[in-house]
C-alpha positions as CSV (number, residue, x, y, z in Angstrom):
1,M,-210.1,56.1,19.0
2,I,-209.5,53.3,16.5
3,S,-205.9,52.2,16.1
4,N,-204.2,52.0,12.7
5,E,-204.0,48.2,12.9
6,S,-207.8,48.0,13.5
7,A,-208.5,50.4,10.6
8,V,-206.3,48.4,8.2
9,A,-208.0,45.2,9.3
10,A,-211.5,46.7,8.8
11,R,-210.5,47.9,5.3
12,S,-209.1,44.5,4.5
13,G,-212.3,42.8,5.7
14,L,-214.4,45.2,3.7
15,R,-212.3,44.6,0.6
16,G,-212.6,40.9,1.1
17,R,-216.4,41.0,1.4
18,V,-216.7,43.2,-1.7
19,A,-214.3,40.9,-3.6
20,R,-216.4,37.9,-2.7
21,L,-219.6,39.7,-3.6
22,L,-218.3,40.7,-7.0
23,A,-216.6,37.3,-7.6
24,V,-217.8,35.4,-10.7
25,P,-220.1,32.6,-9.6
26,T,-218.7,29.1,-10.1
27,F,-220.9,26.4,-11.5
28,A,-220.3,22.7,-12.0
29,D,-221.5,23.0,-15.7
30,L,-218.8,24.5,-17.9
31,E,-221.4,26.3,-20.2
32,K,-223.1,27.9,-17.2
33,D,-219.8,29.0,-15.8
34,R,-218.8,30.6,-19.1
35,V,-222.2,32.5,-19.5
36,A,-221.9,33.6,-15.8
37,R,-218.5,35.1,-16.5
38,I,-219.8,37.0,-19.5
39,L,-222.8,38.4,-17.7
40,T,-220.8,39.4,-14.6
41,N,-218.4,41.3,-16.8
42,I,-221.3,43.0,-18.6
43,L,-222.9,44.0,-15.3
44,R,-219.6,45.4,-14.0
45,V,-219.2,47.6,-17.1
46,A,-222.9,48.6,-17.0
47,L,-222.6,49.5,-13.3
48,T,-219.5,51.7,-14.1
49,L,-221.4,53.5,-16.9
50,I,-224.5,54.0,-14.7
51,V,-222.4,55.6,-11.9
52,A,-220.7,57.9,-14.5
53,V,-224.0,58.9,-16.0
54,A,-225.6,59.4,-12.6
55,A,-222.6,61.6,-11.6
56,A,-223.1,63.7,-14.7
57,Q,-226.8,64.0,-14.0
58,I,-226.1,65.2,-10.4
59,V,-223.8,67.9,-11.8
60,V,-226.2,69.0,-14.6
61,A,-229.7,68.4,-13.2
62,G,-229.2,68.3,-9.5
63,P,-228.8,65.6,-6.8
64,S,-232.4,64.3,-6.8
65,A,-232.4,63.4,-10.5
66,G,-229.0,61.7,-10.4
67,M,-229.7,59.8,-7.2
68,L,-233.1,58.6,-8.5
69,S,-231.5,57.2,-11.7
70,L,-228.7,55.6,-9.7
71,L,-231.2,53.9,-7.3
72,V,-233.4,52.5,-10.1
73,A,-230.4,51.3,-12.0
74,W,-228.8,49.8,-8.9
75,L,-231.9,47.9,-8.0
76,W,-232.2,46.5,-11.5
77,M,-228.5,45.4,-11.5
78,A,-228.8,43.9,-8.0
79,G,-231.7,41.8,-9.1
80,L,-229.8,40.4,-12.1
81,Y,-226.8,39.7,-10.0
82,A,-228.9,38.0,-7.4
83,L,-230.2,35.7,-10.1
84,L,-226.6,34.9,-11.1
85,R,-225.6,34.1,-7.6
86,R,-228.6,31.8,-7.2
87,G,-227.6,29.9,-10.4
88,Y,-230.4,31.2,-12.6
89,V,-228.0,32.1,-15.4
90,Q,-230.4,31.8,-18.3
91,A,-233.0,33.9,-16.6
92,A,-230.5,36.6,-15.8
93,A,-229.2,36.6,-19.4
94,L,-232.8,36.8,-20.8
95,L,-233.7,39.7,-18.6
96,L,-230.5,41.5,-19.5
97,L,-231.2,41.0,-23.2
98,L,-234.8,42.3,-22.8
99,N,-233.5,45.3,-20.9
100,L,-231.0,46.1,-23.7
101,L,-233.8,45.6,-26.3
102,L,-235.9,48.3,-24.5
103,L,-232.9,50.6,-24.2
104,V,-232.0,50.3,-27.9
105,N,-235.5,50.6,-29.5
106,A,-237.3,53.1,-27.2
107,P,-234.8,55.9,-27.7
108,S,-234.6,55.1,-31.4
109,I,-238.2,56.4,-31.9
110,G,-237.2,59.8,-30.7
111,F,-233.7,59.7,-32.0
112,G,-234.0,59.4,-35.8
113,G,-236.5,56.5,-36.0
114,I,-235.2,53.9,-38.5
115,Y,-232.4,56.3,-39.3
116,S,-231.2,56.3,-35.7
117,P,-227.6,55.0,-35.3
118,S,-228.7,53.1,-32.1
119,I,-231.0,50.9,-34.2
120,G,-228.0,48.8,-35.1
121,G,-227.9,47.7,-31.5
122,N,-230.6,45.2,-32.3
123,L,-228.1,43.1,-34.3
124,L,-225.7,43.4,-31.3
125,I,-228.5,42.0,-29.1
126,I,-229.0,38.9,-31.3
127,L,-225.2,38.3,-31.4
128,M,-225.1,38.6,-27.6
129,A,-227.9,36.1,-27.3
130,T,-226.0,33.5,-29.3
131,V,-223.3,33.4,-26.7
132,T,-225.4,33.7,-23.6
133,V,-228.7,31.9,-23.9
134,S,-229.9,28.6,-25.2
135,T,-231.1,28.0,-28.8
136,A,-234.7,28.3,-27.9
137,L,-234.1,31.6,-26.1
138,V,-232.1,32.9,-29.1
139,A,-235.1,32.3,-31.3
140,L,-237.3,34.1,-28.8
141,V,-234.9,37.1,-28.5
142,S,-234.6,37.3,-32.3
143,A,-238.4,37.3,-32.7
144,L,-238.8,40.1,-30.1
145,T,-236.0,42.1,-31.7
146,I,-237.6,41.9,-35.1
147,A,-240.9,42.9,-33.6
148,A,-239.3,45.9,-31.8
149,M,-237.6,47.0,-35.1
150,S,-240.9,46.6,-36.9
151,G,-242.6,48.7,-34.2
152,V,-239.9,51.5,-34.6
153,Y,-240.4,51.3,-38.4
154,Y,-244.2,51.6,-38.0
155,V,-244.0,54.5,-35.7
156,H,-241.5,56.3,-37.9
157,V,-243.5,55.8,-41.2
158,H,-246.8,56.8,-39.7
159,G,-245.4,59.7,-37.7
160,L,-246.6,58.5,-34.4
161,A,-243.7,59.8,-32.4
162,E,-245.5,63.1,-31.9
163,A,-248.7,61.4,-30.8
164,L,-246.7,59.2,-28.3
165,A,-245.1,62.3,-26.9
166,I,-241.7,60.8,-26.9
167,P,-239.0,63.4,-26.2
168,K,-236.8,64.2,-29.2
169,T,-233.1,64.0,-29.2
170,P,-231.0,65.9,-31.7
171,L,-229.3,63.6,-34.2
172,T,-225.8,65.1,-34.3
173,P,-222.8,63.6,-36.0
174,E,-221.0,63.4,-32.6
175,I,-223.7,61.3,-31.1
176,A,-224.0,59.1,-34.2
177,L,-220.2,58.5,-34.2
178,M,-220.2,57.6,-30.5
179,T,-223.0,55.2,-31.0
180,H,-221.3,53.5,-33.9
181,V,-218.0,53.2,-31.9
182,V,-219.9,51.6,-29.1
183,H,-221.6,49.1,-31.5
184,I,-218.3,48.3,-33.2
185,V,-216.5,47.7,-29.9
186,A,-219.4,45.6,-28.4
187,A,-219.8,43.6,-31.6
188,G,-216.1,42.9,-31.7
189,Y,-216.2,41.7,-28.1
190,F,-219.1,39.4,-28.6
191,L,-217.7,38.2,-31.9
192,Y,-214.5,37.3,-30.0
193,L,-216.6,35.5,-27.4
194,A,-218.4,33.6,-30.1
195,I,-215.1,32.5,-31.7
196,H,-213.6,31.7,-28.4
197,S,-216.6,29.6,-27.4
198,L,-216.4,27.8,-30.7
199,Q,-212.8,27.0,-30.1
200,E,-213.5,25.8,-26.6
201,A,-216.3,23.6,-27.9
202,L,-214.0,22.1,-30.6
203,A,-211.3,21.6,-28.0
204,R,-213.8,19.8,-25.7
205,A,-215.0,17.7,-28.6
206,R,-211.4,16.7,-29.4
207,R,-210.8,15.9,-25.7
208,E,-214.0,13.8,-25.5
209,E,-213.1,12.1,-28.8
210,Q,-209.6,11.2,-27.4
211,R,-211.2,10.1,-24.1
212,A,-213.7,8.0,-26.0
213,A,-211.0,6.4,-28.1
214,A,-209.0,5.7,-24.9
215,L,-212.0,4.1,-23.3
216,L,-212.6,2.0,-26.4
217,D,-209.0,0.9,-26.4
218,E,-209.3,0.0,-22.7
219,M,-212.6,-1.9,-23.4
220,A,-210.9,-3.7,-26.2
221,L,-208.0,-4.7,-24.0
222,A,-210.4,-5.8,-21.2
223,R,-212.5,-7.8,-23.6
224,Q,-209.3,-9.4,-25.1
225,A,-208.1,-10.2,-21.5
226,A,-211.5,-11.6,-20.6
227,E,-211.7,-13.7,-23.8
228,S,-208.1,-15.0,-23.1
229,A,-209.0,-15.9,-19.6
230,N,-212.2,-17.6,-20.7
231,L,-210.3,-19.5,-23.4
232,A,-207.6,-20.5,-20.8
233,K,-210.2,-21.8,-18.4
234,S,-212.0,-23.7,-21.2
235,R,-208.7,-25.3,-22.1
236,F,-208.0,-26.1,-18.5
237,L,-211.4,-27.7,-18.0
238,A,-210.9,-29.7,-21.2
239,N,-207.5,-30.9,-20.1
240,M,-208.6,-31.5,-16.5
241,S,-211.6,-33.6,-17.8
242,H,-209.1,-35.6,-20.0
243,E,-206.7,-36.0,-17.1
244,L,-209.4,-37.2,-14.7
245,R,-211.1,-39.5,-17.1
246,T,-208.0,-41.2,-18.3
247,P,-206.9,-42.6,-14.9
248,L,-210.4,-43.2,-13.9
249,N,-211.1,-45.2,-17.0
250,A,-208.0,-47.2,-16.4
251,V,-209.1,-47.9,-12.8
252,L,-212.5,-49.1,-14.0
253,G,-211.1,-51.0,-16.9
254,Y,-208.5,-52.9,-15.1
255,A,-211.0,-53.6,-12.3
256,E,-213.3,-55.1,-14.8
257,M,-210.5,-57.1,-16.3
258,L,-209.6,-58.5,-12.9
259,L,-213.2,-59.5,-12.4
260,E,-213.4,-61.2,-15.8
261,E,-210.0,-62.9,-15.4
262,S,-210.6,-64.0,-11.8
263,D,-210.2,-67.8,-12.3
264,P,-207.7,-70.3,-10.9
265,R,-205.6,-70.2,-14.1
266,T,-204.7,-66.5,-13.7
267,T,-201.1,-66.2,-12.4
268,L,-200.1,-64.0,-9.4
269,A,-197.7,-62.1,-11.6
270,E,-200.5,-61.1,-14.0
271,V,-202.7,-60.0,-11.2
272,G,-199.8,-58.0,-9.7
273,A,-199.2,-56.2,-12.9
274,D,-202.8,-55.2,-13.3
275,L,-203.0,-54.1,-9.7
276,Q,-199.8,-52.0,-10.2
277,K,-201.5,-50.2,-13.2
278,I,-204.6,-49.6,-11.1
279,H,-202.5,-48.2,-8.3
280,G,-200.6,-45.9,-10.6
281,A,-203.8,-44.6,-12.1
282,G,-205.2,-44.0,-8.6
283,V,-202.1,-42.1,-7.5
284,H,-202.2,-39.9,-10.6
285,L,-205.9,-39.1,-10.0
286,Q,-205.1,-38.4,-6.4
287,R,-202.3,-36.0,-7.4
288,L,-204.7,-34.1,-9.7
289,I,-207.3,-33.7,-7.0
290,G,-204.6,-32.6,-4.6
291,E,-203.5,-29.9,-7.1
292,I,-207.0,-28.6,-7.4
293,L,-207.4,-28.5,-3.6
294,D,-204.1,-26.7,-3.2
295,L,-205.1,-24.1,-5.9
296,S,-208.4,-23.4,-4.2
297,K,-206.7,-22.9,-0.8
298,I,-204.1,-20.6,-2.3
299,E,-206.8,-18.5,-4.0
300,A,-208.8,-18.4,-0.8
301,G,-205.8,-17.3,1.2
302,R,-206.2,-20.3,3.6
303,M,-203.0,-22.1,2.8
304,Q,-200.9,-22.4,6.0
305,L,-197.2,-23.2,5.9
306,E,-195.1,-24.8,8.6
307,A,-191.7,-23.6,9.7
308,A,-189.2,-26.3,10.7
309,P,-185.6,-27.2,9.8
310,V,-185.5,-28.9,6.3
311,A,-182.5,-30.8,5.0
312,I,-182.2,-30.2,1.3
313,D,-180.3,-33.4,0.5
314,E,-183.2,-35.4,2.0
315,V,-185.7,-33.6,-0.1
316,V,-183.7,-34.1,-3.3
317,A,-183.3,-37.8,-2.5
318,E,-187.1,-38.2,-2.2
319,V,-187.6,-36.3,-5.4
320,V,-185.1,-38.5,-7.3
321,A,-186.9,-41.6,-6.0
322,A,-190.3,-40.2,-7.1
323,I,-189.3,-39.4,-10.6
324,G,-187.3,-42.7,-11.1
325,P,-190.1,-44.5,-13.0
326,L,-190.7,-41.5,-15.3
327,L,-186.9,-41.3,-16.0
328,A,-186.9,-45.0,-17.0
329,E,-190.0,-44.5,-19.2
330,N,-188.5,-41.6,-21.1
331,R,-185.0,-43.1,-21.1
332,D,-183.5,-40.0,-19.5
333,R,-180.2,-39.8,-17.6
334,L,-180.4,-37.9,-14.3
335,E,-177.3,-36.0,-12.8
336,V,-177.6,-34.9,-9.2
337,T,-175.3,-32.5,-7.4
338,V,-176.1,-31.3,-3.9
339,E,-173.8,-29.3,-1.7
340,P,-173.6,-31.0,1.7
341,G,-175.0,-29.5,4.8
342,L,-177.7,-27.4,3.1
343,S,-180.8,-26.7,5.2
344,V,-183.5,-24.0,5.5
345,I,-186.4,-23.2,7.8
346,G,-189.7,-23.9,6.0
347,D,-192.5,-26.2,5.1
348,R,-190.9,-29.5,4.1
349,S,-193.8,-30.9,2.2
350,R,-194.3,-27.7,0.1
351,I,-190.5,-27.5,-0.6
352,Y,-190.7,-31.1,-1.8
353,Q,-193.7,-30.4,-3.9
354,V,-192.0,-27.4,-5.6
355,V,-188.8,-29.3,-6.4
356,L,-190.8,-32.4,-7.5
357,N,-193.0,-30.2,-9.8
358,I,-190.1,-28.6,-11.7
359,A,-188.1,-31.8,-11.8
360,A,-191.0,-34.0,-13.0
361,N,-191.8,-31.3,-15.5
362,A,-188.3,-31.4,-16.9
363,V,-188.3,-35.2,-17.2
364,K,-191.8,-35.3,-18.7
365,F,-190.8,-33.1,-21.6
366,T,-187.4,-34.7,-22.2
367,T,-186.9,-38.0,-24.1
368,D,-183.5,-39.7,-24.4
369,G,-181.9,-36.7,-22.9
370,V,-180.2,-35.5,-19.7
371,V,-181.8,-33.9,-16.7
372,T,-179.5,-32.1,-14.1
373,L,-180.7,-31.4,-10.6
374,S,-178.4,-29.4,-8.4
375,A,-178.7,-27.5,-5.1
376,A,-176.1,-25.0,-3.8
377,R,-175.8,-22.3,-1.2
378,E,-176.7,-18.8,-2.5
379,E,-174.2,-16.3,-1.3
380,A,-175.9,-13.1,-2.6
381,A,-178.9,-13.6,-0.4
382,P,-179.0,-16.1,2.5
383,G,-180.7,-19.2,1.1
384,V,-180.5,-22.2,-1.2
385,L,-180.7,-22.2,-5.0
386,V,-182.2,-25.4,-6.6
387,T,-181.5,-25.6,-10.4
388,V,-183.1,-28.1,-12.8
389,R,-181.8,-28.2,-16.4
390,D,-183.0,-30.4,-19.2
391,T,-182.3,-31.1,-22.8
392,G,-186.0,-31.4,-23.7
393,I,-188.3,-29.8,-26.2
394,G,-187.9,-26.3,-24.7
395,I,-190.4,-23.4,-24.6
396,A,-191.0,-20.7,-27.2
397,K,-190.0,-17.2,-26.1
398,D,-193.5,-15.8,-26.5
399,Q,-194.9,-18.7,-24.4
400,L,-192.3,-18.4,-21.6
401,P,-194.1,-15.7,-19.6
402,L,-197.3,-17.8,-19.5
403,I,-195.9,-21.0,-17.9
404,F,-196.4,-19.8,-14.3
405,E,-199.9,-18.5,-14.9
406,R,-202.8,-20.5,-13.7
407,F,-204.7,-22.5,-16.3
408,H,-202.2,-21.6,-19.0
409,Q,-200.0,-24.1,-20.8
410,A,-197.2,-23.2,-23.2
411,D,-198.3,-25.6,-26.0
412,D,-201.6,-27.5,-26.1
413,S,-200.1,-30.0,-28.5
414,A,-197.3,-30.8,-26.1
415,T,-199.8,-31.0,-23.3
416,R,-201.8,-33.6,-25.2
417,R,-198.7,-35.7,-25.9
418,H,-197.1,-35.5,-22.5
419,G,-200.2,-34.9,-20.2
420,G,-200.7,-32.2,-17.7
421,T,-203.2,-29.6,-16.7
422,G,-201.1,-26.4,-16.4
423,L,-201.4,-26.3,-12.6
424,G,-198.1,-27.8,-11.5
425,L,-195.8,-24.8,-12.2
426,A,-198.5,-22.3,-11.2
427,I,-198.8,-24.0,-7.8
428,A,-195.0,-24.3,-7.5
429,A,-194.6,-20.5,-8.1
430,A,-197.3,-19.7,-5.6
431,F,-195.7,-21.8,-2.9
432,A,-192.3,-20.3,-3.7
433,E,-193.7,-16.8,-3.3
434,M,-195.5,-17.7,0.0
435,M,-192.1,-19.0,1.3
436,G,-190.4,-15.8,0.4
437,G,-188.6,-17.3,-2.6
438,S,-189.0,-17.3,-6.3
439,I,-188.9,-19.4,-9.5
440,T,-187.4,-18.2,-12.7
441,A,-187.2,-20.0,-16.1
442,E,-185.0,-19.8,-19.2
443,S,-185.6,-21.8,-22.3
444,E,-184.8,-22.2,-25.9
445,L,-187.1,-24.0,-28.2
446,G,-185.7,-27.4,-29.2
447,V,-182.6,-27.0,-26.9
448,G,-183.9,-27.3,-23.4
449,S,-185.0,-25.4,-20.3
450,T,-183.5,-24.2,-17.0
451,F,-185.6,-23.6,-13.9
452,C,-184.2,-22.0,-10.8
453,F,-185.9,-22.2,-7.4
454,F,-184.5,-19.8,-4.8
455,L,-185.5,-20.6,-1.2
456,P,-184.5,-18.2,1.6
457,A,-182.8,-19.5,4.7
458,S,-185.9,-18.5,6.8
459,P,-189.4,-17.7,5.7
460,P,-191.0,-14.3,6.1
461,A,-193.7,-13.7,8.7
462,P,-196.9,-15.3,7.5
463,P,-199.9,-13.0,6.8
464,P,-202.9,-13.1,9.1
465,P,-205.5,-15.7,8.1
466,P,-208.6,-14.2,6.4
467,A,-211.7,-13.8,8.5
């Protein structure tokens, strides 16, 4: 004997299988999915009507007639539903329309001919076709519908109903009223579907338009960014070409002058001055090449930093000695304040390079002014804060976010006057980030700038080198 739990489980499993069988098929294409839902609903309603009619036939005409009608109708419905489940939505819709075309026009011959109330179902078939099949199939269904109506008219006018031996059905007001009600309800339903489909199409069109507009905006921004990057690289290459050629021309020029002036009457002082200029041009060229190599290593992720104790006062002293000639050339006054005993764990040469870059940058853009270099312990986070202030030309607010970007310079005209390739601050910011620190800048055009370089007491763990 089966327990109650087993019976409940069996009924639940059966209901689940039936629900899955009657579920609306899901398709990737939205239009196919919409048509599949419509056809599935029609098949469900038709199946309900067929069962009701078959039950009535069993009561009136006996079991054999009712069961035969039910079996034929079930086989036909099962075939249509199988097409739906297989994804042949248009084929199922077309067969259903042809079936309705037969069911509407064949009874009309023996049910009033062209005066039959069911003849109006032909318009319903065309309306149904507009929301279920493609445009080409709508034209085909419309042509077949017109042909069927013409056939009914021909049979009615020539009195061929008797010759065809089609059974007659009495044309009563009750049957006519029921037929009209069915037509009105069905027409209202398909009209609703047509309006709803139009609204969905308009909504999809609006969404696609918005999506296309968003894509166009993204493409415009990407194109603008690409053009900006291309312009920045072009400027960088132009400046780099200028920066490389100037010292190189100086080296070649002064070398030629030394060759031409190499006679006993040339004094040692004159030769020493020329050699000093050659040496300065060579150092400048060497620094430019070093910046390019540093940048390439940073971008490739192959820049390795050392970790050793670094005395900040020693680094500042070396920076002051390095920028001394530039200070004298620009007639600037340097004020240095270093808190005693400052030290960190890091790469000494890179720390020196960062401080030198921001200090030399301040001196380069300041003439007859004051440059302040200070270093103090940072209490908020363990580390050292190096601050460089100047009273130079300053940086415009709209250009300030660009000064740490590679290949960008705040002002091309200032670059031409003071020299530079736009790599110094970018490399300094990259080194600061690699050491766990940061560089920030504040500036006011025509007043001066302030650069702050924070260096943690100990560097973070280095990332693994690339393969």
